[in-house]
C-alpha positions in Angstrom: 31.8 -195.2 -190.8 31.7 -193.8 -194.4 34.3 -191.0 -193.4 36.6 -193.6 -191.9 36.4 -195.8 -195.0 37.3 -192.9 -197.3 40.2 -191.9 -195.1 41.4 -195.5 -195.0 41.5 -195.5 -198.8 43.4 -192.2 -198.8 45.8 -193.7 -196.3 46.4 -196.7 -198.5 46.9 -194.5 -201.6 49.4 -192.2 -199.8 51.3 -195.2 -198.3 51.4 -196.7 -201.8 52.8 -193.5 -203.3 55.4 -193.2 -200.5 56.6 -196.8 -200.1 56.1 -198.2 -203.6 55.4 -195.2 -205.9 54.0 -196.0 -209.4 56.1 -194.9 -212.3 59.2 -194.2 -210.2 62.2 -196.3 -209.4 61.7 -197.2 -205.7 64.4 -199.8 -205.3 67.5 -201.2 -206.9 69.7 -204.3 -206.4 73.2 -204.0 -204.9 76.0 -206.3 -203.8 76.1 -204.7 -200.4 79.7 -203.5 -201.0 80.2 -200.1 -202.6 83.6 -201.0 -204.0 82.2 -204.2 -205.6 79.2 -202.2 -207.1 81.7 -200.1 -209.0 83.2 -203.1 -211.0 81.9 -203.0 -214.5 80.4 -206.5 -214.8 78.7 -206.2 -211.4 77.4 -202.7 -212.2 76.0 -203.8 -215.5 74.3 -206.8 -213.9 72.7 -204.7 -211.1 71.4 -202.1 -213.6 70.0 -204.7 -216.1 68.5 -206.9 -213.3 66.8 -204.0 -211.6 65.3 -202.8 -214.9 64.0 -206.3 -215.7 62.4 -206.7 -212.3 60.8 -203.3 -212.4 59.5 -204.1 -215.9 57.8 -207.3 -214.8 56.3 -205.6 -211.7 55.0 -202.6 -213.7 53.2 -204.7 -216.3 49.4 -204.4 -215.8 49.0 -208.1 -216.4 51.2 -208.9 -213.4 48.6 -207.2 -211.1 51.4 -205.8 -208.9 50.0 -202.4 -208.3 46.4 -203.6 -207.6 47.6 -206.3 -205.2 50.0 -203.9 -203.3 47.3 -201.3 -202.9 44.9 -203.9 -201.6 47.6 -205.0 -199.2 48.0 -201.5 -197.8 44.2 -201.3 -197.3 44.1 -204.6 -195.4 47.2 -203.8 -193.4 45.7 -200.4 -192.4 42.4 -201.9 -191.5 43.3 -205.3 -189.9 47.0 -205.0 -189.3 47.9 -208.0 -191.5 48.0 -208.3 -195.3 48.7 -211.3 -197.6 50.0 -211.3 -201.2 50.5 -214.5 -203.1 53.3 -214.4 -205.7 52.5 -217.0 -208.3 55.1 -218.4 -210.7 53.3 -218.6 -214.0 55.3 -220.7 -216.5 56.4 -218.7 -219.5 55.1 -215.5 -218.0 56.9 -214.8 -214.7 55.5 -213.6 -211.4 51.9 -212.7 -210.9 50.7 -211.0 -207.7 47.4 -211.8 -206.0 45.9 -210.4 -202.8 43.9 -212.8 -200.5 41.7 -211.6 -197.7 42.8 -212.3 -194.2 39.4 -213.9 -193.4 40.3 -216.8 -195.7 43.6 -217.6 -194.1 45.0 -219.1 -190.9 48.6 -218.2 -190.3 51.4 -220.0 -188.3 54.8 -218.7 -187.3 58.3 -220.1 -186.8 60.7 -219.6 -183.9 61.5 -216.0 -185.0 57.7 -215.3 -185.3 58.0 -215.1 -189.1 55.0 -216.5 -191.0 56.0 -219.9 -192.4 52.6 -221.7 -192.4 49.4 -220.7 -194.3 46.1 -222.5 -194.6 43.9 -220.7 -197.1 40.2 -221.8 -197.6 38.5 -220.7 -200.8 35.5 -221.6 -202.9 35.9 -223.3 -206.3 33.4 -224.6 -208.7 33.4 -228.2 -209.9 34.2 -227.1 -213.4 37.4 -225.2 -212.2 38.4 -228.2 -210.0 38.2 -230.6 -212.9 40.1 -228.2 -215.2 42.8 -227.4 -212.6 43.6 -230.8 -211.0 44.2 -234.3 -212.3 40.7 -236.0 -212.7 42.3 -239.2 -211.4 42.7 -237.6 -207.9 39.1 -236.3 -207.8 36.0 -238.0 -206.5 33.8 -239.3 -209.4 31.0 -237.2 -208.2 32.9 -234.0 -208.7 34.2 -235.1 -212.1 30.6 -235.9 -213.1 29.4 -232.5 -212.0 32.3 -230.6 -213.5 31.5 -232.1 -216.9 27.7 -231.9 -216.5 24.9 -229.4 -215.8 26.0 -228.9 -212.2 29.4 -227.6 -213.1 28.9 -224.4 -211.1 28.4 -226.2 -207.8 31.0 -224.9 -205.3 33.3 -226.8 -202.9 35.6 -225.7 -200.2 39.2 -226.2 -201.2 42.1 -225.7 -198.8 45.6 -224.7 -199.9 48.2 -225.5 -197.2 51.8 -224.3 -197.4 54.2 -225.2 -194.6 57.8 -226.0 -194.1 58.7 -229.4 -195.5 60.4 -230.7 -192.4 57.1 -230.4 -190.4 55.5 -233.0 -192.6 58.4 -235.0 -193.9 57.7 -238.1 -191.7 54.2 -238.5 -193.3 55.6 -238.6 -196.8 56.4 -242.0 -198.5 60.0 -243.1 -197.7 60.9 -243.2 -201.4 59.8 -239.6 -201.9 62.8 -237.3 -202.5 61.2 -234.0 -201.8 63.8 -231.2 -202.0 61.6 -228.1 -201.8 61.8 -226.0 -198.7 58.0 -225.6 -198.5 55.4 -228.2 -199.3 52.1 -227.3 -200.9 49.0 -229.4 -200.5 45.5 -228.7 -202.1 42.7 -230.8 -200.6 38.9 -230.8 -200.3 37.9 -229.5 -196.9 34.8 -231.6 -196.3 36.0 -234.8 -198.0 39.7 -234.6 -196.8 40.6 -235.7 -200.4 44.1 -234.6 -201.5 44.0 -232.9 -204.9 47.6 -232.0 -205.5 51.0 -232.1 -203.7 53.7 -229.7 -204.8 56.4 -227.5 -203.3 58.1 -224.1 -203.3 61.7 -223.1 -202.9 60.6 -220.0 -200.9 57.4 -219.0 -199.2 54.9 -217.9 -201.9 52.6 -216.2 -199.4 54.0 -212.8 -198.4 52.3 -212.2 -195.0 53.3 -208.9 -193.4 52.1 -207.2 -190.2 51.8 -203.4 -189.9 52.9 -203.6 -186.3 52.9 -206.2 -183.6 54.2 -207.0 -180.1 56.4 -209.9 -179.3 54.9 -213.4 -179.7 52.0 -212.0 -181.7 51.2 -213.9 -184.9 48.7 -211.4 -186.3 49.4 -207.7 -186.5 47.6 -204.5 -185.5 46.9 -201.7 -187.9 46.2 -198.0 -187.4 42.4 -198.7 -187.4 42.8 -200.6 -184.1 44.0 -197.4 -182.4 41.3 -195.1 -183.8 38.4 -197.5 -183.5 36.9 -195.6 -180.5 36.9 -192.4 -182.7 35.3 -194.3 -185.6 32.5 -195.6 -183.3 32.0 -192.2 -181.7 31.7 -190.4 -185.1 29.1 -193.0 -186.1 27.0 -192.1 -183.1 27.6 -188.4 -183.6 26.5 -188.6 -187.3 23.3 -190.3 -186.2 22.6 -187.5 -183.7 23.5 -184.9 -186.3 21.1 -186.3 -188.8 18.3 -186.4 -186.3 19.0 -182.8 -185.3 19.0 -181.7 -188.9 15.8 -183.6 -189.7 14.0 -182.0 -186.7 15.2 -178.6 -187.7 14.1 -178.9 -191.3 10.9 -180.9 -190.6 10.0 -180.4 -187.0 7.1 -182.2 -185.3 3.9 -180.3 -185.3 1.1 -179.6 -182.8 -2.4 -179.8 -184.5 -5.8 -179.2 -182.8 -7.4 -182.5 -181.8 -10.5 -183.9 -183.3 -11.5 -185.7 -180.1 -8.6 -188.2 -180.3 -5.3 -187.7 -178.4 -2.2 -189.8 -179.1 1.1 -190.0 -177.2 3.7 -187.3 -177.9 5.8 -188.0 -181.0 9.0 -186.0 -181.5 10.2 -187.6 -184.7 10.5 -185.4 -187.8 7.3 -184.6 -189.6 5.3 -186.1 -186.6 1.8 -184.8 -185.9 0.7 -184.4 -182.3 -2.9 -183.5 -181.4 -3.7 -181.2 -178.6 -6.8 -180.0 -176.9 -7.9 -176.6 -178.1 -9.0 -175.6 -174.6 -5.4 -175.9 -173.4 -3.9 -173.5 -176.0 -6.8 -171.2 -176.3 -6.2 -170.9 -180.1 -7.2 -173.2 -182.8 -3.9 -173.3 -184.8 -1.0 -175.5 -186.0 2.5 -174.7 -184.7 5.9 -176.3 -184.5 7.0 -178.2 -181.4 10.1 -176.7 -179.8 13.0 -179.1 -180.2 16.1 -177.0 -179.3 18.1 -179.0 -181.9 21.7 -177.8 -182.1 23.3 -179.5 -185.1 26.4 -177.3 -184.7 27.4 -179.2 -181.6 27.5 -182.5 -183.5 29.4 -180.8 -186.3 32.2 -179.7 -183.9 32.5 -183.1 -182.3 32.4 -184.8 -185.7 35.2 -182.5 -186.9 37.3 -183.5 -183.9 36.8 -187.1 -184.6 37.7 -186.8 -188.2 40.9 -184.9 -187.2 41.8 -187.8 -184.8 41.1 -190.4 -187.6 43.2 -188.4 -190.0 46.1 -188.4 -187.6 45.7 -192.1 -186.8 46.0 -192.8 -190.5 49.1 -190.5 -190.7 47.4 -188.2 -193.3 48.7 -185.2 -191.5 52.2 -186.5 -192.4 51.5 -188.0 -195.8 49.4 -185.2 -197.4 50.7 -181.8 -198.5 50.9 -179.3 -195.7 49.0 -176.0 -195.5 45.5 -174.9 -196.6 44.2 -176.4 -199.8 42.4 -174.4 -202.5 39.2 -175.7 -204.2 41.3 -177.0 -207.2 43.5 -179.1 -204.8 46.5 -176.8 -204.9 48.4 -176.0 -201.7 48.1 -172.3 -200.8 50.5 -170.1 -198.9 53.6 -172.3 -199.3 55.9 -172.2 -202.3 56.8 -175.5 -204.1 60.2 -175.5 -202.5 58.8 -175.0 -199.0 56.3 -177.7 -199.5 59.1 -180.1 -200.6 61.2 -179.2 -197.6 58.3 -179.7 -195.2 57.5 -183.1 -196.7 61.1 -184.2 -196.3 61.0 -183.2 -192.7 57.9 -185.3 -192.1 59.0 -188.4 -193.9 61.5 -189.6 -191.2 58.6 -190.0 -188.8 57.5 -193.0 -191.0 60.9 -194.5 -190.7 60.1 -197.2 -188.1 57.0 -198.2 -190.0 58.9 -198.5 -193.2 61.6 -200.6 -191.5 59.0 -203.3 -190.7 57.5 -203.1 -194.1 60.9 -203.6 -195.7 61.7 -206.6 -193.6 58.4 -208.4 -193.7 56.8 -207.3 -196.9 59.1 -205.7 -199.5 62.2 -207.8 -199.1 60.5 -211.2 -199.3 58.3 -209.9 -202.2 61.3 -208.7 -204.3 63.4 -211.8 -203.4 60.6 -214.1 -204.5 60.3 -212.1 -207.7 64.0 -212.4 -208.4 64.0 -216.1 -207.8 61.1 -216.7 -210.1 62.7 -214.7 -212.9 66.0 -216.4 -212.4 64.5 -219.9 -212.6 62.7 -218.8 -215.7 65.9 -217.6 -217.2 64.5 -214.1 -217.5 67.4 -212.6 -215.5 71.0 -212.6 -216.5 73.3 -214.8 -214.5 74.7 -213.3 -211.4 78.4 -212.4 -211.6 80.8 -214.8 -209.9 82.0 -211.9 -207.7 78.6 -211.8 -206.0 77.4 -214.5 -203.7 74.1 -212.8 -203.0 72.4 -209.5 -203.6 70.9 -206.8 -201.3 68.0 -204.4 -201.9 68.4 -200.6 -201.6 65.2 -198.6 -201.4 64.8 -195.3 -203.2 61.3 -194.4 -202.0 60.7 -190.9 -200.5 61.0 -192.1 -196.9 64.3 -193.8 -197.4 65.7 -190.8 -199.3 64.5 -188.4 -196.6 66.1 -190.5 -193.8 69.4 -190.7 -195.7 69.3 -186.9 -196.4 68.7 -186.4 -192.6 71.8 -188.4 -191.9 73.8 -186.3 -194.4 72.5 -183.1 -192.8 73.5 -184.3 -189.3 77.0 -185.1 -190.5 77.3 -181.6 -192.2 76.1 -179.9 -189.0 78.7 -181.9 -187.0 81.5 -180.9 -189.4 80.5 -177.3 -189.2 80.7 -177.1 -185.4 
């Protein structure tokens, strides 16, 4: 299990560097029309808006890199990851990752996630400081301001389309948000706060899924048999090594015979008359740790391939200092570009379910906070063009194919 966890972290780190690389420009805004992008005011807006968005994402205080890395970990392990993009007044977007175990998801007609119920623990002190004391039970207010301020309660945050609950709202309520947000105490069914969002704040993406599935499936699902097998192999390997280093012993008896014990460092008494010699000797175990090593190596190779590490990591043998041997830098670059298109179908889902909603939510937050310049009149909307290594490799493949066709 330890090997699988380490490989999962390497998978998340490599996917992070391929899809959303730190310190590099991995996307830019566009109007969707190449001719319109060339107009001066549109070109200036695209350039400035892209820089502002990337600046807010790259700030350590926004927590973007940590939240995205944790998302890749959960998507690789469980198939579904959740990031909450919070609009902090006067600050901008802040990104937080929530574990799937805390959330219940619901989908719309197109199987997109449009409903989230998140259950989390919160102390009485935090509840009193976060919500209006008038909406809280007196008991919690008393605890939050007293000695039992650290007592915890289950709080549920529900976000769902407004139309699904519109009939339960008061008739005089003019709720114009697309999504309604409700915080309530789970056990007491006491509503703490009612608000709303213009777009879904929870970015819930699936690594892969079949039709009509709400929750996704990650690479770990496919390699789980190998993970379980390597766990059992490691147990057998440790037993074999222990028996080889500290084998059970046969010792002359002193009038007392016990059942045979084959555990490491075990002592078994035998009758002197049977052996003919009064001596201590090792019990033959026939332990063959190399068999377990070979099977363990096969399992690790299968797990590496399941996490796409054979595609994501540098090809060729690796020296002790981590440098790739045998291949030149140019050849390594070419080989990596050849491997990247294999990840194209995976990236397509991540762009549609994860990156697009994430960037659009960020743009809308910055726009409402007047941190982005106003969009030119020529543009009715914007599109997102990705500049990560996979997208570049796929586009270069298309160009190579066109060149080969023209050469024929």
